[in-house]
C-alpha positions in Angstrom: -0.1 0.3 0.3 1.5 3.5 -1.0 1.9 5.3 2.1 1.0 8.5 0.0 -2.6 7.3 -0.5 -3.3 7.6 3.6 -2.9 11.4 3.6 -5.7 12.1 6.3 -4.9 11.9 10.2 -8.0 10.4 11.9 -8.6 9.7 15.6 -10.3 6.2 16.7 -12.9 6.2 19.4 -14.7 3.7 21.2 -17.6 4.2 23.5 -17.3 4.0 27.0 -20.1 4.0 29.8 -19.6 5.9 32.9 -21.7 7.1 35.8 -22.9 10.7 36.2 -23.4 12.1 39.9 -26.7 10.9 39.4 -25.9 7.6 39.3 -26.9 7.1 36.0 -25.2 5.7 32.7 -23.7 8.2 30.3 -21.9 7.3 26.9 -18.4 8.9 26.5 -16.5 8.7 23.6 -13.0 7.8 24.2 -9.9 8.0 22.1 -7.8 4.9 21.9 -5.7 5.4 18.9 -4.7 7.7 15.7 -4.0 6.4 12.3 -3.6 7.7 8.5 -6.1 7.1 6.5 -7.7 7.7 3.0 -11.4 9.0 3.0 -13.4 8.5 0.2 -17.4 10.3 -0.1 -18.8 7.3 -1.8 -22.5 8.6 -2.0 -24.9 11.4 -0.2 -28.6 11.5 -0.2 -31.7 13.1 1.9 -33.8 11.1 3.7 -37.0 12.4 5.7 -36.0 11.7 9.1 -38.4 12.4 12.2 -39.9 14.8 9.8 -37.0 16.6 8.5 -35.3 16.5 5.4 -31.2 15.3 6.5 -28.8 14.9 4.4 -27.1 10.7 4.9 -23.2 11.0 3.7 -21.5 7.7 3.5 -17.9 7.4 3.1 -15.3 4.6 2.5 -11.9 4.9 5.0 -9.4 3.1 4.3 -6.7 2.6 7.2 -3.3 0.2 7.3 -4.5 -3.3 8.7 -5.5 -3.6 12.2 -7.7 -5.8 14.1 -9.0 -3.5 16.9 -11.7 -1.5 15.0 -15.4 -2.8 15.1 -18.7 -1.7 14.3 -20.3 1.0 16.2 -16.8 3.2 16.7 -16.4 6.5 15.5 -13.3 8.3 13.5 -12.6 11.9 13.6 -10.9 13.8 11.3 -11.0 17.6 12.0 -14.4 18.8 12.8 -16.1 15.4 11.1 -17.7 12.8 13.0 -18.2 9.2 11.3 -19.6 6.3 12.7 -18.0 2.8 11.5 -21.1 0.7 9.9 -18.4 -2.2 8.5 -15.2 -3.2 8.7 -14.0 -5.1 5.7 -10.5 -6.4 6.2 -8.2 -7.3 3.5 -7.3 -11.0 5.1 -5.5 -12.1 2.0 -2.5 -9.6 2.3 -3.4 -8.0 5.6 -2.3 -4.5 4.5 -5.4 -2.5 5.2 -8.8 -2.6 6.4 -11.7 -0.4 4.9 -14.3 0.6 7.2 -18.1 1.7 5.5 -18.6 5.1 7.5 -21.6 7.2 7.7 -20.9 11.2 8.2 -22.7 12.2 11.7 -24.4 15.3 12.0 -23.3 18.0 14.6 -27.1 17.0 16.7 -25.7 13.2 16.5 -22.3 13.8 17.7 -23.8 16.1 20.6 -26.8 13.7 21.6 -24.9 10.6 21.1 -27.7 9.6 18.8 -25.3 7.0 16.8 -24.1 5.2 19.8 -23.8 1.3 19.4 
């Protein structure tokens, strides 16, 4: 895999439950790694969700091969947050892993709607 194609630095996050002062479980996103990636937006569409038009942007993200990424995790690149919807590893040569992701809206990021 050519190193030049991995030209975006991303942070990988996994969900973690923690108790708040009211003894209720809160979801928190914890960074566990950073990696170089290639990000391609593969499609975009609008959908009627909860009575409002919302854009849905899908992306394909390629990382060097690793086994610690799973569905439901998040990737952060700049101000963009993505949720991992599928993990497609290159099991033959173990050079890369492709992630099928969806770009989260700012509302989803703040409210943790796209949690696992």
